[in-house]
C-alpha positions in Angstrom: -23.8 -30.8 -2.8 -20.7 -28.6 -3.3 -21.5 -25.2 -4.4 -18.9 -22.0 -4.9 -18.6 -18.4 -4.8 -16.4 -16.4 -7.3 -14.5 -13.6 -5.5 -11.0 -12.3 -5.3 -7.9 -12.6 -3.0 -7.9 -10.7 0.3 -4.3 -9.5 0.1 -2.5 -7.6 -2.6 -3.6 -5.0 -5.5 -3.1 -7.9 -8.1 -6.5 -9.1 -6.8 -6.2 -12.5 -8.2 -9.5 -14.3 -9.0 -10.5 -17.2 -6.8 -13.2 -19.5 -6.1 -14.3 -20.4 -2.5 -15.7 -23.9 -2.2 -17.5 -25.5 0.5 -19.3 -28.7 0.8 -22.9 -28.1 1.5 -22.1 -24.6 2.6 -23.9 -22.6 0.1 -26.9 -23.0 -1.6 -27.2 -22.1 -5.3 -27.5 -18.5 -5.8 -30.7 -17.4 -7.5 -28.6 -15.0 -9.8 -25.0 -14.0 -10.3 -23.9 -11.9 -7.2 -26.9 -12.7 -5.1 -26.0 -13.5 -1.4 -25.2 -17.3 -0.7 -27.1 -19.1 2.1 -25.1 -19.9 4.8 -24.7 -23.4 6.3 -25.3 -23.9 10.1 -22.5 -22.5 12.1 -19.4 -24.7 12.6 -18.6 -26.0 15.7 -15.9 -24.8 17.8 -12.6 -24.8 16.1 -9.1 -25.2 16.9 -5.7 -24.2 15.9 -5.6 -27.3 13.8 -9.0 -27.1 12.3 -9.0 -27.4 8.5 -10.1 -24.2 6.6 -13.8 -23.7 6.5 -13.6 -23.1 2.7 -11.4 -24.6 0.3 -9.6 -21.8 -2.2 -8.8 -22.6 -5.8 -7.6 -20.3 -8.5 -9.7 -18.8 -11.2 -9.0 -17.8 -14.6 -8.6 -14.0 -14.7 -6.3 -11.5 -17.0 -4.0 -10.8 -14.0 -3.4 -14.2 -12.3 -4.6 -16.7 -15.1 -5.7 -19.2 -12.3 -2.4 -18.9 -10.4 -2.2 -17.8 -6.8 0.8 -17.2 -4.2 1.3 -19.0 -1.0 -0.6 -16.1 0.9 -3.6 -16.6 -1.4 -3.8 -20.3 -1.1 -3.7 -20.2 2.6 -6.2 -17.2 2.8 -9.2 -19.2 4.2 -7.3 -20.7 7.1 -8.0 -17.5 9.0 -11.8 -17.7 8.5 -12.0 -19.9 11.4 -8.8 -19.1 13.3 -9.4 -19.5 17.0 -7.8 -16.0 17.6 -10.6 -14.3 15.9 -12.4 -11.5 18.0 -16.1 -12.1 17.9 -17.6 -9.6 20.2 -16.7 -6.0 21.5 -13.8 -6.1 23.8 -13.1 -3.3 26.5 -9.8 -2.8 28.2 -10.2 -2.7 31.8 -8.1 -0.7 34.5 -5.9 -3.8 34.7 -5.1 -3.7 31.1 -7.0 -6.7 29.9 -9.8 -6.9 27.5 -13.1 -8.3 28.2 -16.4 -8.6 26.4 -19.0 -6.2 26.4 -22.2 -5.8 24.7 -22.7 -3.9 21.2 -25.1 -1.8 23.0 -22.5 -0.9 25.7 -20.0 -0.2 23.0 -21.6 2.1 21.0 -22.6 4.1 24.0 -19.1 4.3 25.2 -18.0 5.5 21.7 -20.7 8.2 21.4 -19.9 9.4 24.8 -16.4 9.5 23.9 -16.8 11.2 20.8 -19.3 13.9 22.6 -16.8 14.6 25.4 -13.7 14.8 23.2 -15.6 17.4 20.9 -16.7 19.2 24.0 -13.4 19.6 25.5 -11.1 19.8 22.6 -13.2 20.6 19.4 -14.3 18.5 16.5 -10.7 17.9 15.0 -9.7 16.3 18.2 -11.4 13.2 17.0 -9.4 11.5 14.2 -10.0 8.4 12.0 -7.1 6.4 10.4 -8.1 4.2 7.3 -6.7 1.3 5.3 -6.3 0.4 1.9 -7.8 -3.0 2.4 -11.3 -1.5 3.1 -13.7 -2.2 0.2 -14.7 1.0 -2.0 -18.1 1.2 -0.1 -16.4 1.3 3.3 -13.6 3.5 2.2 -16.3 6.0 0.8 -18.4 5.6 4.0 -15.5 6.4 6.4 -14.9 9.7 4.6 -18.5 10.7 4.9 -18.8 9.5 8.4 -15.5 11.3 9.3 -16.4 14.6 8.0 -20.2 14.7 8.5 -20.9 12.3 11.4 -17.8 13.1 13.7 -17.3 16.7 12.1 -13.7 16.3 11.8 -11.1 17.0 9.1 -8.7 14.5 10.9 -8.7 11.6 8.5 -6.0 10.1 6.4 -5.0 6.5 5.7 -2.2 3.7 5.4 -2.0 4.5 1.6 -0.2 7.6 2.6 2.6 5.1 3.4 2.1 3.3 -0.1 1.0 5.1 -2.9 1.1 9.1 -2.2 4.4 9.6 -4.1 3.6 7.8 -7.2 0.0 9.6 -7.1 1.5 12.9 -6.6 3.8 12.2 -9.5 1.1 11.1 -11.8 -1.0 14.0 -10.8 1.7 16.6 -11.6 2.6 14.7 -14.9 -0.8 13.6 -16.3 -3.2 15.5 -14.4 -4.7 12.0 -13.0 -3.5 9.1 -11.0 -4.4 5.5 -11.8 -1.6 3.1 -11.0 -1.5 1.3 -14.3 -3.1 3.3 -17.0 -3.3 0.2 -19.1 -4.5 -3.4 -18.6 -1.9 -5.5 -17.3 -2.0 -7.7 -20.0 -0.5 -5.2 -22.2 2.7 -6.3 -20.6 3.0 -9.5 -22.2 3.9 -8.4 -25.8 6.5 -5.8 -24.4 10.3 -6.3 -25.6 11.6 -4.2 -22.8 10.4 -3.4 -19.0 12.3 -1.3 -16.9 11.2 -2.2 -13.1 12.5 0.3 -10.6 11.9 -0.6 -6.8 9.5 -3.6 -7.0 10.2 -7.4 -6.2 6.9 -8.6 -7.7 8.2 -12.2 -7.8 7.9 -12.1 -3.9 5.2 -9.7 -3.4 2.8 -10.6 -6.2 4.2 -13.6 -7.8 1.4 -14.3 -10.4 2.8 -11.1 -11.8 5.7 -12.4 -13.2 4.3 -14.3 -15.9 3.6 -10.8 -17.6 7.1 -10.4 -17.4 8.0 -13.4 -19.7 7.8 -11.9 -23.0 10.4 -9.2 -22.0 12.8 -11.8 -20.4 12.5 -14.0 -23.5 13.7 -10.8 -25.5 16.6 -10.1 -23.1 14.8 -6.8 -22.2 13.9 -7.1 -18.6 15.8 -4.4 -16.7 15.4 -4.5 -12.8 16.9 -1.8 -10.3 17.4 -2.8 -6.7 20.0 -2.5 -4.3 19.5 -6.4 -3.7 19.8 -9.0 -6.1 16.2 -9.8 -5.3 14.0 -12.9 -6.7 12.7 -10.2 -9.4 16.4 -9.3 -10.2 17.3 -13.2 -10.6 15.1 -13.3 -13.4 17.4 -11.1 -15.4 20.0 -13.7 -15.6 21.0 -16.2 -18.1 20.4 -13.4 -20.9 16.8 -12.2 -19.4 18.0 -8.8 -19.1 20.0 -6.4 -16.8 20.2 -5.9 -13.1 21.3 -2.5 -11.9 22.3 -2.2 -8.3 22.5 1.0 -7.3 23.4 2.6 -3.9 20.2 2.9 -1.6 18.8 6.5 -2.2 20.3 7.1 -5.7 17.3 6.3 -7.9 16.8 10.0 -8.8 20.3 10.5 -9.8 20.3 7.1 -11.7 16.9 8.3 -13.6 18.6 11.7 -14.5 21.4 9.8 -16.0 19.0 7.6 -18.1 17.3 10.7 -19.5 20.8 12.4 -20.0 21.4 9.7 -22.6 18.1 9.3 -24.2 18.6 13.3 -24.9 22.1 13.4 -26.0 22.4 10.2 -28.1 19.2 11.4 -30.0 16.9 8.5 -28.4 14.2 10.7 -27.7 10.9 10.8 -29.4 10.7 14.3 -30.6 7.6 14.0 -32.5 5.8 13.0 -29.3 7.5 15.5 -27.2 6.4 18.4 -29.5 2.8 17.3 -30.0 1.8 16.0 -26.6 4.3 17.4 -23.8 5.3 20.7 -22.3 8.5 21.6 -20.4 11.2 19.9 -22.7 13.6 22.7 -22.7 13.5 23.0 -19.0 14.0 19.3 -18.6 17.0 19.2 -20.9 18.8 21.9 -18.8 18.1 20.2 -15.7 19.8 16.6 -16.7 22.7 18.3 -18.4 25.0 17.6 -15.3 24.2 14.1 -15.3 26.4 12.4 -17.8 26.8 8.6 -17.3 30.3 8.5 -15.7 29.2 11.0 -12.9 26.3 9.2 -12.6 28.3 5.8 -12.0 30.2 7.8 -9.3 27.2 8.8 -7.3 25.1 5.7 -7.9 27.5 2.8 -8.1 26.0 1.6 -11.5 28.5 1.3 -14.4 28.2 4.0 -17.2 28.0 1.3 -19.7 25.2 -0.2 -18.1 23.3 3.3 -18.0 23.8 3.7 -21.7 22.7 0.2 -22.5 19.6 0.5 -20.4 18.7 3.8 -22.3 19.4 2.3 -25.5 17.1 -0.8 -24.9 14.3 1.2 -23.9 14.4 3.3 -26.8 14.8 0.3 -29.2 11.7 -1.4 -27.4 9.6 1.8 -28.0 10.1 1.5 -31.7 10.0 -2.3 -31.8 7.9 -4.4 -29.4 7.2 -2.0 -27.0 8.6 -0.5 -23.9 7.4 0.0 -20.4 8.6 1.7 -17.2 7.2 0.5 -13.8 7.7 1.8 -10.5 7.2 0.5 -7.1 7.7 1.6 -3.2 11.5 1.1 -3.6 11.9 4.4 -5.2 8.9 6.0 -4.1 9.1 5.5 0.0 11.6 8.4 0.3 11.5 12.2 1.3 11.9 12.5 -2.5 9.6 10.0 -3.8 7.6 12.3 -5.7 10.5 13.7 -7.6 11.8 10.2 -8.2 8.7 9.1 -9.6 8.4 12.2 -11.6 12.0 11.4 -12.9 10.7 8.2 -14.1 7.6 9.8 -15.8 9.9 12.4 -17.5 12.1 9.3 -19.1 8.9 7.7 -20.1 7.6 10.9 -21.7 11.2 11.4 -23.6 10.7 8.0 -25.2 7.3 8.8 -26.2 5.9 5.7 -24.0 2.6 7.1 -22.1 -0.5 7.1 -24.2 0.8 4.4 -26.6 -1.1 1.5 -27.6 2.0 -0.8 -26.9 4.3 1.0 -24.3 3.6 2.9 -21.5 4.4 4.0 -17.6 3.0 2.7 -14.3 3.1 2.3 -10.9 2.5 -0.8 -9.1 -0.2 -0.3 -6.5 0.5 -2.5 -3.2 -2.6 -3.0 -0.9 -5.6 -4.8 -2.0 -7.8 -1.7 -2.5 -4.9 0.8 -2.6 -6.4 2.3 -5.8 -9.9 2.3 -4.7 -9.2 3.3 -1.0 -7.7 6.5 -2.3 -10.2 7.8 -4.7 -13.3 8.2 -2.5 -12.5 10.1 0.6 -10.0 8.6 3.0 -7.4 11.2 2.1 -7.0 14.1 4.2 -7.3 16.4 1.1 -10.0 14.5 -1.2 -13.5 13.9 -1.6 -15.2 11.2 -3.7 -14.3 10.7 -7.2 -10.7 12.0 -6.5 -12.0 15.4 -6.2 -10.0 18.2 -4.2 -11.4 19.1 -1.1 -10.4 22.7 -1.5 -12.3 22.9 -4.9 -15.7 24.9 -4.5 -17.3 23.1 -7.4 -16.2 19.6 -5.9 -17.6 20.6 -2.5 -20.8 21.7 -3.8 -21.1 18.6 -5.8 -20.5 16.0 -3.1 -22.6 18.4 -0.6 -25.6 18.1 -2.9 -25.4 14.1 -3.2 -25.2 13.8 0.6 -28.0 16.3 1.1 -26.1 18.8 3.3 -24.9 22.4 3.2 -21.5 22.7 1.7 -20.2 24.4 4.8 -20.7 21.1 7.1 -17.9 19.6 5.1 -14.5 20.3 6.6 -11.5 21.6 4.9 -8.2 19.5 4.5 -6.8 17.5 7.4 -3.4 16.3 8.2 -1.6 13.6 6.1 -0.7 10.3 8.1 2.6 11.2 9.4 1.5 14.5 10.8 -1.8 13.0 12.1 0.1 10.4 14.2 2.3 13.0 15.4 -0.5 14.6 16.6 -2.0 12.0 18.8 -2.4 13.3 22.5 -0.6 16.6 21.6 -2.0 20.0 22.4 -4.4 20.9 19.5 -3.9 17.2 18.2 -6.5 14.1 18.1 -7.4 12.6 21.5 -9.9 10.4 20.3 -8.9 7.8 17.4 -10.7 5.3 15.1 -8.5 2.8 13.4 -9.8 0.6 10.5 -8.0 -1.9 8.5 -4.5 -0.5 9.7 -2.0 -2.0 12.1 -0.2 1.3 12.6 1.8 0.3 15.9 4.1 -1.9 13.6 3.4 -0.4 10.0 4.3 3.4 10.8 7.5 4.9 10.5 9.3 5.6 14.1 6.9 3.1 15.6 8.1 3.6 19.0 6.8 7.3 18.8 3.7 6.0 17.4 2.9 3.4 20.1 3.5 6.3 22.8 1.1 8.4 20.9 -1.4 5.8 20.9 -1.1 5.3 24.6 -1.4 9.0 25.2 -4.9 9.0 23.6 -8.1 9.3 25.8 -10.0 6.9 23.7 -8.9 4.5 21.1 -11.2 2.3 19.1 -9.8 -0.1 17.0 -12.0 -2.2 14.0 -10.3 -5.8 13.5 -10.8 -9.4 13.5 -7.7 -10.1 15.4 -6.1 -8.5 18.3 -3.5 -6.9 16.3 -0.4 -4.9 17.8 -2.5 -1.7 17.5 -5.8 -3.6 18.8 -4.0 -4.4 21.9 -3.5 -0.9 22.6 -7.1 0.0 22.1 -9.6 0.9 24.7 -12.2 -0.8 22.6 -11.8 -3.5 20.0 -14.8 -3.7 17.6 -15.1 -7.0 15.9 -15.8 -6.7 12.0 -16.1 -8.9 9.1 -13.5 -10.9 7.1 -13.2 -10.8 3.4 -15.3 -13.8 2.6 -18.0 -12.6 4.9 -18.8 -9.4 3.1 -20.0 -7.9 -0.4 -18.5 -5.0 -2.0 -16.1 -3.9 -4.6 -12.6 -3.2 -4.8 -10.3 -1.6 -7.4 -7.1 -3.5 -8.8 -3.8 -2.0 -9.8 -5.0 -1.8 -13.3 -7.9 0.5 -12.3 -10.6 -2.2 -12.9 -13.3 -2.3 -10.4 -14.0 -5.9 -9.0 -16.8 -7.6 -7.0 -16.2 -9.1 -3.8 -18.8 -11.8 -2.9 -19.8 -13.2 0.4 -19.3 -17.0 0.8 -19.7 -17.5 4.6 -21.9 -16.5 7.4 -19.8 -14.3 9.8 -19.6 -15.0 13.7 -22.8 -13.9 15.3 -21.1 -11.0 17.1 -19.1 -9.5 14.1 -20.3 -6.4 12.3 -19.6 -4.9 9.1 -17.8 -1.3 9.4 -20.7 -0.1 7.3 -23.2 -1.1 10.4 -21.0 0.3 12.9 -20.8 3.6 11.2 -24.5 4.0 10.6 -25.2 3.2 14.2 -22.6 5.8 15.5 -23.9 8.0 13.2 -27.4 7.5 14.4 -26.4 8.0 18.2 -24.7 11.3 17.1 -27.9 12.7 15.1 -25.4 13.0 12.3 -26.5 14.8 9.1 -27.2 12.7 5.9 -27.9 8.8 5.7 -25.6 5.9 6.3 -26.7 2.6 4.9 -25.2 -0.7 6.0 -26.0 -2.2 2.7 -23.0 -2.4 0.3 -25.1 -1.9 -2.8 -26.9 1.0 -1.8 -23.5 2.7 -0.6 -22.0 1.9 -4.0 -24.9 3.6 -5.5 -24.3 6.6 -3.5 -20.7 6.4 -4.3 -21.8 6.2 -8.2 -23.5 9.9 -7.9 -20.6 11.3 -5.6 -18.0 10.1 -8.2 -19.6 11.4 -11.3 -17.8 13.8 -13.1 -14.8 13.4 -11.1 -11.6 12.2 -12.2 -12.5 8.7 -10.8 -15.7 8.5 -12.2 -17.7 5.4 -11.2 -21.0 6.6 -12.3 -21.4 4.3 -15.3 -20.8 1.1 -13.2 -23.0 -0.9 -11.1 -23.3 -4.3 -9.5 -25.3 -6.0 -12.3 -22.5 -5.5 -14.8 -19.9 -6.7 -12.5 -21.8 -9.7 -11.7 -21.9 -10.5 -15.3 -18.1 -10.2 -15.7 -17.9 -7.0 -17.6 -14.7 -5.2 -17.3 -15.1 -2.0 -15.8 -12.1 0.6 -15.8 -12.5 3.9 -14.5 -13.1 6.7 -15.4 -16.5 4.9 -16.6 -18.9 7.8 -16.8 -22.5 6.7 -17.3 -23.3 6.2 -21.0 -19.8 4.9 -21.7 -17.9 1.9 -22.0 -15.0 2.7 -19.5 -11.4 3.5 -20.0 -9.1 0.3 -20.0 -6.3 2.6 -21.8 -5.7 6.1 -20.7 -4.2 8.9 -22.4 -4.4 7.6 -25.9 -6.3 10.7 -27.2 -4.7 13.2 -24.6 -3.7 13.7 -21.1 -6.0 15.1 -18.4 -4.4 18.6 -18.0 -6.6 21.4 -19.5 -4.4 21.7 -22.8 -4.5 17.8 -23.1 -0.5 17.6 -22.7 1.6 15.8 -20.2 3.9 18.1 -18.1 7.6 17.5 -17.8 8.8 18.7 -14.5 12.6 19.3 -13.7 13.8 17.5 -10.6 17.2 17.4 -8.9 18.6 15.1 -5.9 18.5 16.8 -2.5 21.1 16.4 0.4 19.9 14.1 2.9 20.1 14.7 6.6 23.2 13.7 8.6 22.1 11.3 11.5 23.0 11.6 14.9 26.3 9.5 16.4 25.7 6.0 17.5 23.2 5.4 20.2 24.6 2.3 21.5 23.8 1.2 25.0 26.9 -0.5 26.2 30.7 -0.7 25.7 30.1 -2.9 22.7 28.7 0.0 21.0 32.2 1.3 20.0 32.3 -1.8 17.5 29.3 -1.0 15.7 29.4 0.2 12.0 27.3 2.4 10.2 25.1 1.0 7.5 22.2 1.9 5.0 18.9 0.2 6.0 16.3 -0.6 3.5 13.0 -2.4 4.3 10.6 -4.6 2.4 8.4 -7.8 2.1 8.9 -11.4 2.3 7.0 -13.8 0.1 5.1 -15.5 2.9 3.9 -12.3 4.8 1.9 -9.3 4.1 2.1 -5.8 5.3 2.5 -5.7 9.1 1.9 -9.5 9.1 -1.1 -9.3 11.5 -2.8 -12.0 9.2 -0.1 -13.9 7.6 1.8 -14.4 11.0 -1.4 -16.3 12.3 -1.1 -18.7 9.4 0.8 -21.8 10.4 2.3 -22.9 7.2 3.4 -19.0 6.4 4.8 -18.5 10.0 6.9 -21.9 9.7 8.5 -20.9 6.8 9.4 -17.4 8.0 8.9 -17.3 11.9 11.3 -14.4 12.5 12.8 -11.3 11.2 16.2 -11.9 9.8 18.7 -8.9 8.8 20.2 -9.6 5.4 23.9 -8.4 5.3 26.8 -9.0 2.8 29.5 -11.6 4.1 32.3 -9.2 3.8 30.5 -6.4 5.8 29.5 -9.3 8.3 33.0 -10.7 8.8 34.1 -7.0 9.6 31.9 -7.0 12.5 32.3 -10.7 13.9 28.9 -11.3 12.7 28.1 -14.9 11.3 24.9 -16.4 9.5 22.4 -17.1 12.2 24.0 -15.1 15.0 22.1 -12.4 16.9 22.7 -8.5 15.9 21.6 -5.3 17.0 20.5 -2.6 14.4 20.2 0.7 16.0 20.0 4.5 15.5 18.5 7.3 17.6 15.0 6.3 17.0 15.3 2.6 18.4 17.0 -0.7 18.3 15.9 -4.2 16.7 17.3 -7.4 17.9 17.4 -10.3 15.4 19.1 -13.1 13.5 21.7 -12.1 10.6 21.4 -14.0 7.2 24.5 -13.5 5.4 23.8 -13.0 1.3 25.8 -11.7 -1.6 22.5 -10.4 -3.1 22.9 -7.2 -1.2 25.3 -4.5 -1.4 28.2 -4.4 1.3 27.4 -1.2 3.0 23.7 -2.0 3.2 21.2 -3.9 5.3 17.7 -5.4 4.7 15.0 -5.8 7.1 11.4 -7.0 6.4 8.7 -5.1 8.0 6.4 -7.7 9.0 7.3 -8.5 12.5 6.4 -6.5 15.8 8.1 -5.6 19.0 11.9 -6.2 19.4 12.0 -7.1 15.5 10.0 -4.3 14.2 12.0 -2.5 11.3 9.9 0.4 11.7 11.4 1.4 15.2 14.2 2.5 13.1 12.7 4.2 10.1 12.4 7.9 9.9 8.9 10.0 10.2 10.4 12.5 7.8 8.1 13.2 5.0 8.0 14.0 1.1 6.8 17.8 1.2 4.5 17.2 -1.6 3.2 13.7 -1.1 3.4 13.3 2.7 5.2 9.8 2.3 7.9 8.9 5.0 11.2 7.8 4.7 11.1 3.9 4.6 13.9 3.1 2.1 16.8 5.0 3.4 17.6 5.3 6.9 21.1 5.3 8.8 21.6 2.3 11.2 24.5 1.0 13.4 25.0 -2.6 13.3 27.1 -4.9 15.7 27.1 -8.5 17.0 24.5 -8.5 19.9 25.7 -9.5 23.3 24.8 -12.8 24.9 22.2 -11.5 27.2 20.4 -9.6 24.2 20.6 -12.9 22.2 18.7 -14.7 24.9 15.8 -12.2 25.1 15.3 -12.2 21.4 15.5 -15.7 21.2 12.6 -15.8 24.0 10.7 -13.2 22.0 10.8 -15.2 18.9 9.6 -18.4 20.5 6.7 -16.6 22.3 5.3 -15.2 18.9 
């Protein structure tokens, strides 16, 4: 008999609904959400083995039955032969070999105690991830602060959502990626999308853009003519192609037009915002012709964009959406703020048919940042420096408030401290491949190698796990229960459909055992529902209040948008009655472009370096891969489609350097060098090159990205880096080819 389990995709924050099926693998559940009973373990699998579960799309508001290539192939990793199924300890020869769980836990306990004794509690660090369930993210924050006693915890969401989150908090008093259901976009006549290529990063999303496209109102801002920008052709809308790093200037120009052409919603501004007069003064110098000279976007397109947004706001509805392309900068918070200011001038937020939102990237990027992984936050999106917040959480945890450490270090600073005096010497890594995904990756790898002890929880030997002293095998998505929060702020249920390998353990189990060995205060359950019940209490009264949500209602299929205080019906649409500041008003904050650092001279390594030309590097995703590629590079169908990194370059720029399509190139700066093939395309600006960030080693784009950060959000500079590009020497071509074939 074939039975099924309803769950959600393990990849992006769209969290597409899917059903997992396996002949005779599951017995019928007694009630919705109860644990399925697994079939006997399958025999040993090979690389060619069929997935142990079949995936089918399930009707749901975000994906409406659709899945992308990553979603359709997601089950193929569940019985992958490279799966880590027992703890692995690195020997003196650098080889990882199996050890028992008892020995692994003893080693961890000894390392933590020794580190704390030698350097202090803050010498123990934790790096989390936006792929953890709400339960694991919540427990990781508690585990770090109480069991390890450290303030040094942050997570990879700092590389993803931090600028948009800081801007949202500044303007609205709360941060929820989309403060409205995704389906609200369907009726919009105008959608301005800045720095997001949803056609490749979350393909089922594009159906929600069709209404705006049919109305000729899809406006995409991107230095590349991406797959999403291509939807603007044939009357579908406009593509604005600014110079990299000038998005803030472009947004100031749009606001200038809205104000000086009388397009602003003056009634909304007067009743529901503050700061308008200062904002007017701040944009006066950004008239369209000047903005054209700075951004490369024609002045007439700037005016047309502003007019379309204003027209849509009074007709079918207008939305402004931002993504990582405009946020992953040292001025990312100010750029997101400029987008919010524009939306407030037009009266979009708080409307039933218009709005502003930012597109969360990671699967639980929203929930992962709400309940304690961030260096400065406690559960419920509470500030760790707020005495009332500390007292509330301490009461839930049953500990004195003084046991909760103060704020720690944001991710980039945390990684810079590895192995340094006064820094982290023992590190736990969960759901993150920082050796590939972090800026200035060469420096991060050096930091990992300088640690006294590195523990990595993973289900594959990722590039980060390969550096670990101890690898702990954990559960994959289809083997666990829990909840996640999608890009709309909707809490969803993850359901177990498969028995995990005998040696794998949940992070909840791991944290509970280590906390027990360390005689830690409070309690640490390994049962997800028990942890969620505690999370409800800890979040109660906070900005991200989950206290009215429980597993039973989620299993019944009820929509649960936070804030969802006990006794309420949740909040699908924020700001209808007011914003989250004390006076109920949104705040317009003037912002301005800042001067960027001048890079050092070309660090080329041979005489050919004189032929290298300076270019601006931008990075991003491919349709087939996700994040660092640790998972998708192990899916044969996806790897065959995109087996290596390729540098996208304009044919005119390539010709001036003697670069041909498919030839090898060197992309270098003071931080490192990437060697890869060139892909010639007129879709990119002539002074710009693009690299995907999914690949390791010689093809790792983050060898080149800078660890400079936004002073407000801690976001690193991923999207604007100066590099020198040249045709690679023959010897270098051979080494790259060998590396590519070996991967």
